C-alpha positions in Angstrom: 19.3 38.7 102.6 22.0 39.6 100.2 22.4 36.2 98.7 18.5 36.0 98.5 18.8 39.3 96.2 21.5 37.6 94.0 18.7 35.2 93.3 16.2 37.3 91.9 17.0 36.6 88.3 16.4 32.7 88.7 13.2 33.1 90.9 12.0 35.9 88.0 12.8 33.0 85.4 11.0 30.3 87.4 8.1 32.2 88.1 8.1 33.1 84.1 8.2 29.5 83.4 5.9 28.3 85.9 3.1 30.7 85.0 3.9 30.6 81.1 3.7 27.2 81.0 -0.3 27.0 83.0 -1.3 29.6 80.8 0.0 27.8 77.8 -1.3 24.8 78.5 -4.9 26.0 79.3 -5.0 27.9 75.7 -3.6 25.1 73.7 -6.8 23.4 73.9 -9.0 26.3 73.8 -7.6 27.0 70.1 -6.6 23.9 68.8 -8.2 21.0 70.0 -11.3 21.6 72.4 -12.8 24.8 71.1 -15.9 23.5 70.4 -16.6 22.0 74.2 -14.9 25.2 75.4 -17.2 27.4 73.6 -20.0 26.0 75.2 -18.5 26.2 78.6 -17.8 30.2 78.0 -21.6 30.3 76.8 -22.8 28.4 80.1 -20.9 30.6 82.4 -22.3 34.0 80.4 -19.6 35.0 77.9 -20.3 35.1 74.3 -18.8 32.2 72.8 -16.4 34.0 70.7 -14.8 34.7 74.0 -13.0 31.6 74.1 -10.4 32.5 71.1 -10.0 35.6 73.0 -9.2 33.8 76.3 -7.3 31.2 74.3 -5.1 33.7 72.3 -4.4 35.5 76.0 -3.4 32.5 77.4 -1.4 30.2 74.7 0.5 33.3 73.5 0.7 35.1 76.5 1.9 32.1 78.2 4.6 31.8 75.3 5.7 35.3 75.8 6.2 34.7 79.6 8.1 31.6 78.9 10.6 33.5 76.7 10.8 36.6 78.6 9.2 38.4 75.8 7.4 41.5 76.4 6.5 40.2 79.7 5.3 43.3 81.2 2.5 43.5 78.8 1.6 40.0 78.9 1.9 40.2 82.5 -1.1 42.8 82.9 -3.1 41.2 80.2 -3.2 37.8 81.6 -3.7 39.4 85.1 -6.9 41.3 83.8 -7.8 38.2 82.4 -7.8 36.1 85.4 -9.5 39.4 87.3 -12.3 39.0 84.8 -12.5 35.6 85.5 -12.5 35.9 89.3 -15.3 38.9 88.9 -17.5 37.1 86.7 -17.3 33.0 87.4 -16.3 32.5 90.8 -17.1 35.5 93.1 -20.6 35.3 92.7 -20.3 31.9 94.5 -19.5 33.5 97.2 -16.4 35.6 98.0 -15.7 33.8 101.4 -17.2 30.6 101.4 -15.9 29.6 97.9 -12.1 30.7 98.1 -11.3 26.7 97.2 -13.3 28.3 93.4 -10.6 31.2 92.7 -7.4 30.5 94.6 -6.1 29.1 91.3 -6.7 32.2 89.2 -6.2 34.6 91.9 -2.7 33.1 92.4 -2.1 33.4 88.5 -3.6 37.0 88.8 -1.3 38.0 91.6 1.7 36.2 90.0 1.0 37.6 86.5 0.8 41.1 87.9 3.9 40.9 89.9 5.6 39.8 86.1 3.9 43.2 84.8 5.3 45.5 87.6 9.0 43.7 88.2 9.9 42.6 84.4 11.1 39.5 83.0 14.3 39.8 84.9 18.3 39.6 83.6 17.4 35.7 82.1 15.1 36.7 79.4 14.7 37.8 76.2 13.6 41.3 77.1 16.7 41.7 78.9 18.8 41.1 75.7 16.4 43.1 73.5 16.0 45.9 75.6 19.4 46.2 77.4 20.9 48.6 75.3 17.6 51.1 75.2 17.9 50.9 79.1 21.7 51.8 79.6 21.5 54.3 76.9 18.8 56.2 78.6 20.7 56.8 81.6 22.6 59.3 82.4 26.5 58.8 83.3 27.9 59.2 86.8 30.7 61.1 87.0 32.7 58.2 87.2 31.5 56.7 84.1 33.0 59.8 81.9 36.5 59.7 80.6 
């Protein structure tokens, strides 16, 4: 099991990349190429048309933040929340048990995003580079660390 523990930074990187790419590629058309059609779709689902911009910003920029590993916890919780709303308002009314195939993808994205919010970006990230010094300085030195 220790060998799998050593792979944790790689696992978090792969999880961030996979979820980030999915979100960014779903957010891009909402903001830049297919906004009018997405607005119509959102209205059809019972949301105000301007929600397409909110979802697009969350998905595109949140996905980019996950890919880079920058403010991963914030991006993860926002994206998990967005997917929870999508499941609750769009997919669950179709039937929670019989329509699992309708919400399995947003459910997987929500849980993966929530896991990133809980565990952070990992060692292979901008978060680790930027916030590493702050994290080390806030911890109390152990007796063997003192000279």
